[in-house]
C-alpha positions in Angstrom: -7.7 -13.5 -18.4 -3.9 -13.2 -19.5 -5.6 -10.9 -22.2 -7.8 -9.4 -18.8 -4.7 -8.9 -16.9 -2.5 -6.9 -20.0 -5.5 -3.9 -20.3 -5.7 -3.1 -17.0 -2.0 -3.1 -16.1 -1.7 -0.7 -18.8 -4.7 1.0 -17.4 -2.8 1.7 -14.2 0.8 2.0 -15.8 -1.0 4.6 -18.2 -3.0 6.4 -15.4 0.0 6.4 -12.7 2.7 7.9 -15.6 -0.2 10.6 -16.1 -0.8 11.3 -12.2 4.1 11.3 -11.9 3.4 14.5 -14.7 0.2 16.0 -13.1 0.5 17.1 -9.7 -3.6 17.4 -9.2 -4.0 14.4 -10.6 -1.8 12.7 -8.3 -3.7 14.1 -5.0 -6.8 13.0 -7.0 -5.4 9.4 -7.2 -3.5 8.6 -4.6 -7.2 9.4 -2.2 -9.2 7.6 -4.3 -7.4 4.7 -3.7 -7.2 5.3 -0.1 -11.3 5.2 0.0 -11.3 2.2 -2.5 -8.5 -0.2 -0.5 -10.6 1.3 2.5 -14.3 0.0 1.4 -12.2 -3.6 -0.3 -11.1 -3.8 3.7 -13.7 -2.9 5.4 -15.6 -5.7 3.0 -13.0 -7.8 3.3 -14.2 -8.2 7.8 -17.6 -7.6 6.3 -17.3 -11.8 4.7 -15.7 -12.7 7.8 -18.4 -12.2 10.4 -16.7 -8.9 11.9 -18.9 -5.9 11.6 -16.8 -2.8 11.7 -17.9 0.7 11.3 -17.3 1.2 7.7 -18.6 5.0 7.1 -16.8 6.1 10.1 -13.6 4.5 9.1 -13.7 5.5 5.8 -14.4 9.5 6.9 -11.5 9.3 9.2 -8.6 7.4 6.3 -9.8 9.8 3.8 -9.6 12.9 6.0 -6.0 11.9 6.4 -4.6 12.1 2.9 -7.2 15.2 2.5 -5.3 16.7 5.2 -1.5 16.2 3.6 -2.9 17.5 -0.3 -4.0 20.5 1.6 -1.2 20.6 3.6 -2.9 21.1 7.0 0.2 20.4 10.0 -1.1 22.2 13.5 1.8 20.2 14.7 5.1 17.2 13.3 2.7 14.0 14.2 -1.0 15.9 12.8 -1.9 12.8 11.5 -2.3 10.8 14.4 -4.1 13.4 15.7 -6.9 11.8 13.4 -6.2 8.7 14.9 -6.5 9.9 18.3 -10.1 11.4 17.8 -11.3 7.3 15.6 -10.2 6.1 19.2 -12.2 8.7 20.9 -15.2 8.6 19.2 -14.5 5.3 18.4 -15.4 4.4 22.3 -18.0 7.2 22.7 -20.0 5.1 20.3 -19.8 2.4 22.6 -21.6 4.0 24.5 -24.7 4.1 22.4 -25.3 -0.1 21.9 -27.0 -2.3 23.1 -24.7 -5.0 23.9 -20.6 -5.5 24.8 -20.1 -8.8 22.7 -17.5 -7.9 19.8 -16.7 -3.8 20.7 -12.6 -4.8 21.5 -13.2 -6.4 17.8 -14.3 -3.7 16.5 -13.1 -0.8 17.5 -9.3 -2.8 16.8 -10.6 -4.0 12.8 -11.4 -0.3 12.2 -8.7 1.3 13.4 -6.5 -1.5 11.9 -7.9 -0.1 8.3 -7.3 3.8 9.1 -3.3 2.5 9.7 -3.1 -0.5 7.1 -4.5 1.5 4.1 -5.3 5.3 4.8 -2.0 6.0 7.3 1.5 4.4 5.4 -0.5 5.5 1.5 -0.5 8.8 2.8 3.1 9.1 2.6 2.7 8.0 -1.8 1.4 11.7 -1.4 4.3 13.0 1.4 6.5 11.5 -1.5 5.3 13.7 -4.0 5.5 16.8 -1.8 9.1 16.5 -0.9 11.5 19.0 -3.6 12.0 16.9 -6.6 9.0 14.6 -5.8 7.6 13.0 -9.0 10.9 11.4 -9.3 11.1 9.7 -5.7 6.8 9.1 -6.2 7.7 7.7 -9.2 11.4 5.9 -7.6 10.0 3.6 -5.0 6.5 2.8 -7.8 9.8 1.8 -9.9 11.4 -0.1 -7.7 8.4 -0.9 -6.1 6.6 -2.9 -9.0 9.2 -3.6 -10.8 10.4 -6.3 -7.2 6.5 -7.7 -8.1 6.7 -8.4 -11.5 10.2 -10.0 -11.3 8.7 -12.4 -8.2 6.1 -13.1 -10.9 7.5 -14.0 -13.7 10.9 -16.0 -12.1 8.3 -17.6 -10.4 6.4 -18.7 -13.0 9.5 -19.9 -14.7 11.3 -21.3 -11.9 9.5 -21.5 -8.4 10.5 -24.5 -7.0 11.0 -24.0 -3.4 7.2 -22.9 -1.7 8.0 -18.9 0.2 5.4 -19.3 3.2 3.2 -21.6 1.2 0.2 -21.6 4.9 -0.1 -17.5 3.6 0.5 -17.6 -0.2 0.8 -21.3 -1.8 2.1 -19.9 -5.1 4.6 -17.8 -4.1 7.9 -19.4 -4.4 11.8 -18.5 -2.9 13.1 -18.7 -6.4 10.9 -15.5 -7.0 11.1 -13.6 -4.0 15.1 -14.1 -4.9 13.9 -12.7 -8.7 11.7 -9.9 -7.4 14.5 -8.7 -5.0 16.7 -8.6 -8.3 14.0 -6.9 -9.9 13.8 -3.7 -7.9 17.8 -3.5 -7.4 17.9 -3.1 -10.5 15.2 -0.8 -10.7 16.7 1.1 -8.5 20.1 1.6 -10.8 17.2 2.9 -13.2 16.5 5.5 -10.9 19.6 6.5 -10.6 19.8 10.0 -11.3 16.1 11.0 -9.9 17.9 9.3 -6.9 21.6 11.2 -7.1 23.1 8.2 -5.0 26.1 6.3 -5.4 25.9 2.9 -7.3 26.4 0.3 -4.3 23.6 2.8 -2.5 20.7 2.5 -4.8 21.3 -1.8 -5.2 21.0 -1.9 -1.3 17.8 0.8 -1.3 16.3 -1.5 -3.8 17.0 -4.6 -1.4 15.9 -2.7 0.4 12.3 -1.7 -0.6 11.9 -5.1 -2.7 12.0 -6.7 1.1 9.7 -4.4 2.7 7.3 -4.4 -0.6 7.3 -8.3 -0.2 6.5 -7.7 3.5 3.4 -6.3 2.2 2.3 -8.5 -0.3 2.6 -11.4 1.8 1.0 -9.2 4.4 -2.0 -8.5 2.5 -2.0 -12.4 1.3 -2.5 -13.1 5.1 -5.7 -11.2 5.8 -7.4 -12.8 3.0 -6.8 -15.8 4.1 -8.0 -15.0 6.8 -10.9 -14.1 5.3 -11.3 -16.8 2.6 -11.2 -14.8 -0.1 -9.2 -14.8 -3.8 -8.6 -10.8 -4.6 -9.5 -8.0 -3.0 -12.4 -7.0 -4.6 -12.7 -7.1 -8.5 -12.4 -3.6 -9.9 -9.6 -4.1 -11.7 -10.0 -7.1 -14.4 -7.0 -10.0 -14.0 -5.7 -8.2 -11.2 -8.5 -8.2 -8.7 -8.6 -4.8 -6.8 -6.8 -1.9 -4.8 -5.5 -3.5 -2.1 -4.3 -6.6 -4.6 -2.8 -3.6 -6.1 -1.4 -1.5 -4.0 0.1 -4.0 -0.9 3.7 -3.7 -2.2 3.6 0.2 -1.7 2.0 0.3 1.8 5.4 -1.0 3.8 7.7 0.4 1.1 6.4 3.9 0.7 6.7 4.6 4.2 9.7 3.4 4.7 11.0 5.2 1.4 10.2 8.4 3.1 12.0 8.0 6.1 15.0 7.2 4.3 15.0 10.2 2.3 13.6 12.1 4.5 17.2 10.7 6.7 19.8 11.0 4.3 18.5 14.4 3.1 19.0 15.8 6.7 
């Protein structure tokens, strides 16, 4: 298992480095991750017995990042137009159902998947499109994933106090603190890209570390509800796409809004 984890991690890191350097490959990889993440999410729902609109949700979910890639911006909040379109379409689709049972659950879970996977992760593409976006994208990924690594290493070695055992029994308070420390160090290492003072960088790292851990716990909560260990098997030793991007789902939008605010 450790060997598979190392190989999968090495391949992922190589792909991310190549994506940071090549803008077109970054967009391609982000869209691919969104597609695979959506399919994994809807598979989790099926495992729980929920019949969401998998293909429709995936289609709408893919339109969001693709529209960002091709700079299709009809209004300030144009991404939400796709979600509104999805809601109206889902309501119309209910008129052809033979039963009213499960209508609210099916619509709600489909929209949640679009928001949770596509809308949130698409902010990574927005970050890459910003001036000096390569450095910014590398920063948010490095800070967030270092938090994951720190939580794993410190938690494995020193973890004794359960963090939220009901959701994730293996996560510990000690690991959480270690993850925040690693995120803060990652932010300091990204100083040349972010051009912020050291205290500002530490606070940014802690903030993104907290958001990353919330993203990790959120996916653990979903998997716990669906009674599965991993969201998929695409990365041997690591799990699925959602398992790999869960911490970025919350930290990436937070970083985008933060950078957009301070750069005004």
